[in-house]
C-alpha positions as CSV (number, residue, x, y, z in Angstrom):
1,M,-0.1,0.0,-0.1
2,H,1.5,3.3,-1.0
3,T,1.7,5.6,2.0
4,G,2.6,9.4,2.3
5,L,4.5,10.5,5.4
6,F,3.8,13.9,6.4
7,F,6.4,14.9,9.0
8,G,5.9,18.0,11.3
9,S,5.4,19.3,14.7
10,F,1.5,20.3,14.0
11,N,1.8,22.9,16.6
12,P,-1.2,23.0,16.2
13,V,-2.4,20.8,13.1
14,H,-4.5,23.5,10.9
15,I,-6.5,23.7,7.6
16,G,-3.0,24.4,5.5
17,H,-1.5,20.9,6.7
18,L,-4.9,19.1,5.9
19,A,-5.2,20.8,2.5
20,I,-1.9,19.6,1.7
21,A,-2.7,15.9,3.1
22,N,-6.1,16.1,1.0
23,Y,-4.2,17.3,-2.2
24,M,-1.7,14.4,-2.0
25,L,-4.3,11.8,-1.6
26,E,-6.5,13.0,-4.4
27,F,-3.9,14.0,-7.0
28,T,-1.1,11.1,-6.5
29,D,-1.5,7.5,-6.3
30,M,-1.3,7.6,-2.5
31,E,-3.6,5.4,-0.7
32,Q,-3.1,6.5,2.8
33,L,-1.4,9.4,4.4
34,W,0.2,9.4,8.0
35,F,1.2,12.6,10.0
36,V,4.0,11.7,11.8
37,V,4.2,13.9,14.9
38,S,7.7,15.1,16.0
39,P,8.4,14.7,19.5
40,H,8.4,17.5,22.2
41,N,11.8,19.6,22.3
42,P,13.0,20.1,25.9
43,F,14.7,23.6,24.7
44,K,11.4,25.0,23.7
45,H,8.9,26.6,26.1
46,R,5.9,24.8,26.9
47,H,3.5,27.4,25.9
48,S,5.3,27.6,22.2
49,L,5.7,23.9,21.5
50,L,2.7,21.8,23.2
51,P,3.7,18.3,24.6
52,E,3.7,15.8,22.0
53,R,0.9,13.9,23.3
54,D,-1.4,16.9,23.2
55,R,-0.2,17.5,19.6
56,L,-0.8,13.9,18.6
57,H,-4.4,14.3,20.1
58,L,-5.1,17.4,18.0
59,V,-4.1,15.7,15.1
60,N,-6.2,12.7,15.7
61,L,-9.5,15.3,16.3
62,A,-8.9,16.5,13.0
63,I,-8.5,13.3,11.0
64,E,-11.1,11.3,13.0
65,P,-13.6,11.0,10.2
66,Y,-11.3,10.0,7.6
67,P,-10.0,6.5,7.8
68,Q,-7.3,6.8,5.1
69,Y,-5.5,9.3,7.4
70,K,-3.5,8.2,10.5
71,A,-1.2,10.0,13.1
72,S,1.9,8.4,14.2
73,D,3.7,8.6,17.3
74,I,6.7,6.4,16.2
75,E,9.1,8.9,16.7
76,F,8.0,9.4,20.5
77,K,9.8,6.0,21.1
78,M,13.0,6.6,19.3
79,P,16.3,8.3,20.3
80,K,16.3,12.1,20.3
81,P,17.0,14.1,18.1
82,S,15.1,12.1,15.5
83,Y,16.4,11.8,12.1
84,T,13.9,11.4,9.0
85,I,16.1,8.6,7.7
86,D,16.0,6.6,11.1
87,T,12.2,6.9,11.1
88,L,11.8,5.7,7.5
89,V,13.8,2.8,8.0
90,R,12.0,2.0,11.4
91,L,8.5,2.2,9.6
92,S,9.8,0.4,6.5
93,E,10.7,-2.4,9.0
94,K,7.7,-2.4,11.2
95,Y,5.2,-2.1,8.1
96,P,6.6,-4.1,5.1
97,Q,3.4,-4.1,3.6
98,H,3.6,-0.3,2.8
99,R,5.4,1.5,0.3
100,F,6.4,4.9,2.0
101,S,6.8,8.1,0.3
102,L,8.1,11.3,2.1
103,I,5.9,14.6,1.8
104,M,8.0,17.7,2.1
105,G,7.7,21.5,1.5
106,S,9.9,23.1,-0.9
107,D,11.6,25.2,1.8
108,N,13.2,21.9,2.9
109,L,15.0,21.5,-0.2
110,E,17.4,24.2,0.6
111,S,18.7,22.1,3.4
112,F,18.0,18.8,2.4
113,R,21.9,17.9,1.6
114,K,22.4,18.7,5.5
115,W,20.0,15.8,6.3
116,K,21.5,12.8,7.9
117,N,22.0,10.1,5.1
118,H,20.1,12.1,2.4
119,E,21.5,10.0,-0.4
120,A,19.9,7.1,1.3
121,I,16.4,9.0,1.4
122,V,16.7,9.8,-2.4
123,A,17.9,6.5,-3.2
124,Q,15.2,4.4,-1.5
125,Y,12.3,6.8,-1.0
126,H,10.2,8.9,-3.4
127,R,9.6,12.4,-2.4
128,Y,6.7,14.6,-3.2
129,I,7.4,18.3,-3.1
130,Y,4.8,20.8,-2.3
131,P,5.3,24.6,-2.7
132,R,5.9,26.7,0.3
133,P,5.3,30.7,0.2
134,D,8.5,31.2,2.2
135,S,10.7,29.1,-0.4
136,S,12.9,30.7,-3.2
137,G,11.9,29.7,-6.8
138,K,10.4,26.7,-8.1
139,P,12.4,23.3,-7.4
140,E,13.6,21.8,-10.7
141,N,15.6,18.7,-11.6
142,I,15.1,16.9,-8.2
143,E,16.1,13.2,-8.2
144,N,13.6,10.7,-7.3
145,A,11.1,13.2,-6.3
146,T,7.5,14.9,-7.9
147,V,6.9,18.4,-7.5
148,A,3.1,18.6,-6.5
149,G,1.0,21.4,-7.8
150,A,-0.6,21.7,-4.3
151,P,-2.3,25.1,-3.7
152,Q,-0.2,27.5,-1.4
153,M,-1.9,28.3,1.8
154,N,0.0,31.0,3.5
155,I,-1.3,29.9,7.2
156,S,1.4,28.7,9.9
157,S,1.1,27.4,13.1
158,S,3.3,30.3,14.8
159,F,0.6,32.8,13.2
160,I,-2.0,30.7,15.0
161,R,-0.4,30.5,18.3
162,S,0.5,34.1,18.5
163,S,-3.1,35.1,17.4
164,I,-4.4,32.9,20.0
165,A,-2.0,34.5,22.7
166,Q,-3.2,38.0,21.7
167,G,-6.8,36.8,22.3
168,K,-8.2,36.5,18.8
169,D,-10.7,34.2,17.7
170,L,-9.8,31.9,14.7
171,P,-12.1,29.1,14.2
172,F,-11.9,28.8,10.7
173,F,-8.1,28.2,10.5
174,M,-8.5,24.7,12.3
175,P,-11.0,21.9,12.4
176,E,-13.9,22.6,14.7
177,K,-12.9,19.9,17.2
178,V,-9.3,20.9,17.0
179,Y,-10.1,24.5,17.8
180,Q,-12.9,23.7,20.5
181,Y,-10.3,21.4,22.5
182,I,-7.4,24.4,22.1
183,R,-10.0,26.8,23.8
184,E,-11.1,24.1,26.4
185,M,-7.6,23.4,27.3
186,H,-6.3,27.2,27.1
187,F,-3.4,26.4,25.3
188,Y,-1.0,28.8,23.7
189,L,-2.4,31.4,26.0
190,P,0.6,33.3,27.7
191,S,1.2,32.3,31.2
192,P,0.7,34.6,34.2
193,S,4.6,35.8,34.2
194,E,4.5,36.6,30.7
195,I,1.4,38.9,31.2
196,G,2.8,40.6,34.3
C-alpha cells in the first residue's frame, strides 16, 4: 500500500496541513497518508510547543472522520533527536506491506543536503514536494521526486499561536474539534508571568 508520510510538529495542526494532505491523496497514487508528529523539544518553552501527546491528540481530532489518514507517534519512542532517515527505516521494517513516500515542503530543499544520510532517502524513498510561500523559486531537476501542484496556503502554526495569545478568535483556521479542544485546554495562552 502506497503511504505518504507528512512529518511535522503540528503545533497546532491547521487547515493548511489538511489541505496538503487532502491534495496528496487525491492527486497522487497514495492510498493512505500518515501525519508523523515530531516529539517534544526540551529546549522550547511549553507554551510555544505543546507536549507531544497533546499535539498527537489534536491531529487525531482533525482526521477522526477519515480512515485513510493516520497520526503516528513512532518518533516518540525513538532516540532524540530524531532523524528522518531513521524514522523511515523503522517504519519500513515495522510495516513491510507499505511503500512509503516522503512529503516535504519546498523550503526544506535548501537544507536537504545537510540531512542525515540524505542520499539514502533519495535512493530508497520517493519524495513529493509541495510549494511553500517562503521558499525561493520553483524546485527543478530533483532526483526521485515529484513536484506536486498543491495550492499554497500562507497559514502557519506560529501565526495561529501568536494570534490565540493575543486573544484572537480563529475558528476557521482549524477543524472545529481541534479549535474547541485548544480553547477548552487554554493552549497557547500566555502564562501569568509573561502577562505581568
